[in-house]
N, C-alpha and C positions, 0 to 999 in steps of 0.2 A: 506493499501499500502506500502509496506516494502522500508521505507525512508533511505540516509546515515548515517543519526543518527540513526535507530533505528540497520545498521549494523556493527556501530563502537562498540554502549552499547554490543551488543550480541559478538563480535569479543576481545573487553579489557574484559569483562563480565565467559569468557572461560579456564577454568584451564585446563583442558585434557582433549585427544581425540585420540580413540583406535577404532579398525577396528576389527569387530567381524562376523565372518558368515555372511561376504558382504556385512554386515552395518555400519553404521558412530555411533558411541554413542560420545555422550560430558560430558564431567562435569562443568558446568559454575554455577556461582553466579546466589542468586534470595533471596529477597524477605523472602521466605523459608529458604533459605541459602543453601550449597551445592547440586546438584537439575541434573538428571541422565537426559538426553538428546535422545531421537534417532531418529537424522534427516528423513529428506524424501525426495526419491529420486530426484534429482534437484532442492531442494532446499538448501538452503548455510545453517539458521539457525532455521528455524521452524521445527517441529515438535511435536508431543508428551511428556513429562514428568515426571521427580516424585523426590521428594525430595529425597535425599540420609537421612541414620539415620537410627536408630537399630527396624524403624518398616517398611522399607519395604524389600523385597524378593521375590528370583522365584521359580514358582512351576509350577504344571501343571493347565489349565483351563480346563472348567467341559467337552471338546474337546477332550482333554489328549495333547493342546498345549500350549509348554511353554510360560510361563509372567511373570510381575513382576507386582511383588501387592504391596498396599501397607499395611499395617495389620488395623487402625485407619476405614476402610469401604471395608475392606475385598476385591477390586473390581481390575479387569484387569483396571492397571495406561496403558503399554507396548508391547506390542504380541510381542512372539518370535520366530511366526508360523517357521515353516523349520526347526529355530537349530537341533544340535545334543550334547549327555551330555558335549562331549569335549569343544563343544561351549558356552555351559551353566560355563560350572564349570572357563572359561576364562572368562568370565564376572561379572562371583562373586569376582573373584578374584580380576579384574583391577577395581572394584567398591568399595569390600569387599560390599560387598550383599550377606545376605545367601540363599543357594538353596536348595531346598526338601532336607534337613538334607543330603548332599555331602558336603558342603562346614560351616565351623563354622567364614565368613570374617566377618568383621567386617570392615566402613570405616576408621578410625585414623586406620592407618597401611598400606591403600594399597596400588597401584602403584598414584591410581587416588589422594589419600590425601597427600602425596611425592609432585606430581605437584601441589596441592594448594596453600602446606608449601611456593612453590619456585614463586604462583605466589603473594603470599602474600608478599614475600620481595622486589616483582619485583613495586607491588602496594596497596604499603600502606593504600595510604588515599582511596584507591576504597575500600580497604578488610573494610575502617573501616567505609564508613559508608555504608554495607552489612552489621557488627556485631552489627546495631543497634536491625536489627529485630530477633523477636522469630522465632529461626531458629529450622528443625528437628535436627541437630546437634548441643544438648547446646553447650555453650563457643569455635565453632568451631575455630576462631580467637583469642581467649584469648592461649587456646592450640598451635595453628599451630608457636604462635609468642614464646609461650615460648618454640615450641622443637628448635627451627629458632636461636632461643638466646642458649642454648646450643651445640647445632651445633657448632657455631660463640664460642663459650669457646673452645670445643674441637680442633679445629683447630687450 
């Protein structure tokens, strides 16, 4: 059962939301670091997901449908069935995911990355608790904090 504490945890750890192709994607923190989730219809914070980082990519599956894969297992993690090339390109750019040689996006520098930096400024203690784990985006907290400091100095 999804409790109030679960809801608060999910809400607090969400740093980016994007509606693409009629589906809602969120960037949130997990023990694996920055993580992409596709929300299920009618459910606020459940759904399947995949860690963001250099090993995540978008390609076509064996049936010719788009999906998000993780290179360490070559396993389909998120089905993007019904997405067109424009929606795939937007998802790739929004979250910094490589897409079938259409983009060379990386998470750092994406819109989701910019949202994560803002989230780190807003919730530094929560960010520190997640920054202790070995993440698929190495040193994400240190880099976000360093970029935030540079932006403050430049202002």
